[in-house]
N, C-alpha and C positions, 0 to 999 in steps of 0.2 A: 149264220155262223153257229157251229155246234158248241154247246156249253161244255166248259172244262169239267173233267171228271172230278167228283168230290173227293177231297183228300181223306185218306183213311186215318183214323186216330191210332196212336201208338199204345198198344196194350202192354202194361208193365214197363212203361217208359218213365222218364223223369217227371216226378210230381211237381206241381206248382209249389213255390217255396212256403206259402202259408199252410197249405195242406200237408206238406212234408213236416213242418215244425209241429203241427197238431198231432200227426201220426206218431212222430218220434216221442213226443211227450206222453201220449196215451200208452204206447207200447213199452216205454221204460217202466211205467208203473205196473203194467200187466206182467212184464217179465219178472220183476222183483216179487210181485204177488204170486206168480206161478211157481217160483222156487219155494216160497213159504207153503204154498198149496201142496207141492210135491212132498215136502218134509212132513206136513200134517197127515197126508195119506199114508206115508211110510210108518209114522208113529201109530196111526190107527190100526194098520194091518199087524204090526208087531205086537201092540198091546192086546189086540183081540185074539192073538194066537199064543199067548203066554199063560202061565198059571194065574196071572192077575186079571184074566179076562172077565171074571166075575165083577171086579171093581169097575171095569169099563162099562159093563152092562148096567150096573147100578146107577152110575152117573148118567149114562145115556137115557135111561128110562125114568129118571127122577122127575116127578111132576111138581110144578109150581105155577102160580098165576092168580087170577081173580075168577073163581068159578061163576060168580054171579053175572059176569060179563061174557061167559062162554069162552074164557081164555085160560083154562086150567090145562096146560100142555106139558109134555115131557121136554127134557133138554133137547133131544133130537128134533122134536117138532118145533120148538122155539127157534132153532137154527134154520130149519127148512122153511117154516112159514113166516117167521119174524125177521131174523137177520137177513135172510136171502132176499127179502123185499128191497133192502138197500142195494144189493147186487143188481137187481132188475131196475131199480131207479136209475142207477148209473148206465145200465144198458139202454134204457129209454132215452136218456140224454144223448148218448152216442148215436143212437138211431136218428134222433131229431137233428143232430149236427150233420150227419151224413145226408139227410133229406134236404137240408137247407143250404149247406155250403160244401158238402163232401161229394163222394163218388156217386151218390144216388140223387143228386139235385136235378139232373136232366135225364130224360129217357135214353139218350144216346150213350152217356157214360154209365148209367145204371144197368143197362141191358145185360152186359156180360157178367158182372158179379151176381146179379139177381138170378139170371138163368142158371149159372153155375150152382148157386146156393139152393135153388129150387130142385134142380136135378140131384143135388147132394142130400136132399131130404126125401125125395120121392123114391129114388132107387134103393136106399137102405131099407125103407119101409117095405118095398116090394120084395127085397131079398129075404127079409124077416118073414113076410107073409108066405112066400114060397117054401121056406124052410119048415115052418111050423105046419103048414098044410100037408106037406109031404110026410111029416112025422106024426101027424095027428094031434098037434098041440093047440094051444090057445092063441088067438090073434090079439089078445089084450095088450101085449107089449109092443105093438107095431111102431109106436112112436119113440121107443127107447133109443134105437141106434140113429135117430135123425139129428141129434145135437152134437155140435162141435164145441170143445172147451178151449177157447182162445188162450186163457192164462196157462193152462197145462201145456198146450202146444208151444207157446213161447218159452216156457220153462225148459222144454226139451231142447229148443234152439239155443237157449242160454247155456245149458250144460254142454252142448256141442261146441260152444264158442264160435258159432258161425257168424260170418259177416254178411248176413242176408241184406240185400239192397232194400231201401225203404219201399220201393214199388211192390216187391214181393210181400213184404210185411203188411203193406196197406191192403193188398188183395186179400190176404188172410184175414185181416181185421174186418174188412167189408163183408166177406163171406160170413164171418162169425156174427156180425150185427144182423144181417138178414136171417141167419140161422136162428138167432135169439128171438127175433120177431116171430118166426114160424113156431118156435117152441112155446112162446107166450100164447099165441093164438090157439095152439093145440091144447095147452093146459086150461085155457079159459073155456073152450068149446067142449072138449071131450072129457075133462076130469073135474067136473063140478058135482057136488053132492046135491041134496034136496035144497032148492032155492028158497031163501027167505026174502021175499020181495020188499018188505019194509026195510030190512037192513041194507039191501042193495040200493034202494031208493035213497037212503041216507048217505051211502058211499058215493053215489053219483052226485048228490047235492054237495058233498064235500069237495069233489073234483070241480064242480061248477064254481064254487066259491074261490078255489085256488086259481081257476082260470080268470075270474073277475079281478082278483088281487093282482095277477100278472098284467092284465090288460090296463088297469089303472095305475100301474107302476108302484104298487105298495111294497115297501121293503121292510125287512125285519124278520129274523128267524122266529120270533115269538108268535108270529102269525102262522107261519108255514109248518113248523114242527108239530104243534098240537093238532092242527088240521090234518096233517099227514098221518099221524098216529091214529086219530079217530077214524079217518077214511080207511086205513088199513084194517082196524078192528071191525068196522062195519062190513067191509068186503069179506073178511074171514067168516063172520057170522052169517053173511048172506049166502054162503055155500060156494062162492067162487074162490079159487085159490088166491090167497092174500097177496102173493107176489105180483098179481095183475095190477094191484093198486100202485105198486112201485113204478112199473113201466108207464102206467097212465099219467102219473105225476111227472115223470121224466119227459114225456111227450108234450105236456102242457107248458113246462118252463120255457121261457123266451131265450132263444139262442142268438138273436141279433142284438148288436149293441146300439143303444141310443147315443145321440150326440153328447160327447163329454164322458161317456162311460169307458172305463178301462177294461171291464169284463161284463158279459151278460149274466143274468141270474143263473142260467144253465151252466155257464163256464165256472162261476163261483161255486155253485153246488158240486159240480164234478170235481173241481180242484180240492174241495174239502173232503168229499166222500169217496173219491176213487181210491186213494191209499187205504182208507178204512175197509172198503169193499174187497180190494185185492189182497190186502195184508192181514185182515182180521176175519171178515165175514165169511169169505169162501173157504179159507183154511179151517175155521171152526165147523162149517158145514161138513167139510171133508173128514174132519176128525171124528164126527159122530155118525157119518154115513158110510164111510169106507171100511169100518171095522168088521170085516167078515172072516169067517173061518176059511182057511186055505189048506185044509188037510187033503191028502190024496183022494179020499172019497168025495169030498166037496168039489174038487177040481174035476174029477171024473164025471160028476153030474152035469157040469157045464157043457161037456161035449156029448153026453148021453141023452140029455133032455132037449127036445126041439126048441123050447122058448129061449133058454140061455144060448144055445148054439146059434139060433137066429140072430140074437143080439151081436155075438162075436162076428159072424159072417156079414151082418149088416154094417158094422163099423169098419171092418177091415176091407171087405170087397165092395160093399154097396157104396160107401162114402167115396172110395177111390174112383170107381167107375162113374158114379153120378157126377162128381165135380169135374173130373177130367173130360168126360164126354160133353157135359154141359158147356164147359169153357171152349172146347174145340168147335162145337156147333155154333156157339154165339160168335166166335171169331171168324168162322167160315162164312156165316150168312149175315154178318153185320159189317160195319165200316172199320172195325177194330183189326189191327194187325199186331203180331207179336214183336216185342222189342228184339231187334236182330242180335243184341248182345246175349240174349237168353235163348233157351231151347225149350221145347215141349217137355223135355225131361224135368225141367224145373217146375212146371205146372203139375206134372205127375207127382213129384215129390211133395208139393204142397197138398195135393189131393189125398195122398196117403197120410200126411200129417193131420189132416182134418178128421181122420178116423179116431182121433183121441176125443172120446166123448166122456166127460167125467161129471162135472157139477150138475148140469141140466139133465144129463142122461140118468144119473143116480136119482135125481128128484122125480123124473117121470117114471122111473122104475118103481119107486115107492108108491106112487099114485096108482100105477097100473096093476100092481100086485100087492094088495093090502096084507095078504097072508105072509107072516114073517118068514116061513120056510121058503116059499117061492121067491120072496123079495131078496133073501140072501143069495139064492142062485143067480138072480138077475144082476145083483151088485157084483158078484164074482165075475160074471160074464162081461160086464162093463169094464172092470179092472183088467181082465185078461185081454179083451179086444183092444183096449187103449194101449196096453203094454206092447202088443204085437204091432199095432200101427206105429207107435213111437219108435220101436226098434227098426222096422223097415224104413221109415222116414229118415232115421238117423243115418242108415247106410246110404240111402240115395243122396241126402244132403251132403254128406262127407265127400262123396265122389265129385261133387260140383263146387266144393268150398273154395278151391283156388280161384275159380271164376268169380264167385261171390266176393272174395276178398279184394280182387282188383276193382270191381265195380263199386264196392263200398268205399275203398280208399279214394277213388276218383270223385265219388259223390260227396265226400266229406273234406276234400283237400281245401285248405284256406291259407294259401301262401302269404297273402297280405294281412292276415290276422284282423280282418274287419268284421268277423262274426257271420259273414255270408259266404257259403261255399263258392269257390271260384267257378264251378260249372254253371251256376245261375247267372253269374256276371257275363260269362262267355255267351250264354244263351241270349241275354238281353242285348249284347253287342251285335250278335248275328241278326236279331230281329230288326235292329235299327239300320 
């Protein structure tokens, strides 16, 4: 007797209720943070292009810290190397959650978003490389257009007032998590200065102690906060970008609940730090990283020089082609099938939206181009590329917003007011 054909999983279908609740909670914070981020970026751009730009530069370049510990940094570097470690700590926790209970927990469910994210990193880098090679430029910035800024992307959706279904938002979130992991690996491998092995050894020792504290169920912030700060400082002095310490700690924290626990250590940490990361850390980074001159001459340089042009094309064209093609190929050659309520136009819109590369793209741009003049051109390219991607995505999403609204309302209808959407109760009844 022939075996029954294996049922294909539904891509962008109804999420399991616990996963949906986790996604909704995470994206609510990201959306609010994204709006604050958007406001901070606008303030930085306006401030840097007014007669008071000198005051902006004085604040941005003001140094303070503890020179004896190698921590005498400017305000800009404190936000990029210090505060942004909190952002990557939260990213590490989100990645751990996806690996343990989310979309990345099994190869079958992980294949599609992972392939899409990988293609969404490789193709932009290839577009950048092709552009600068043709123009005789430098390949140093190949990693800049690889990053997607989930908070900025969700802020664009919030401004549009779109009723995007949870499945589409979850796909975007999963893409961003894998994207963040790729960016972290790139920063750790390709953007390290001269290594201080003694300091790095101390940083790894700190991570090992945190792991042991987690394993033996030791609780209390007074253990973890000092250890985390010391590990961060040692990682910085070790020559590896200090944000790597943040994601390493996030991956170490336990995400599964013990018997009797209402929340795991990772859940408690994320609950405390996610609003700080989204609402304070990332906007402050944007405030001191996005302040670039946008005169006609400066904007002309973006399209006249191969490096910034490669960044723009990588974000707008490379991201779109990479994510859409990767998603299509994964759905074509795996067991996944597209939700019949949605169309490939929806996937294409998300692929365009993923071209918004802001926080991590600006960070990699600073690392890849230490020269201030070159860095300014790359920052301007990131802003222009992100603006173009946001505008195109807005047009595409608006065209489909009526369908999104219907799906959103069906997904959230709760006629019996029991706190559980009716669609999940119908699904449970159908299974029985």
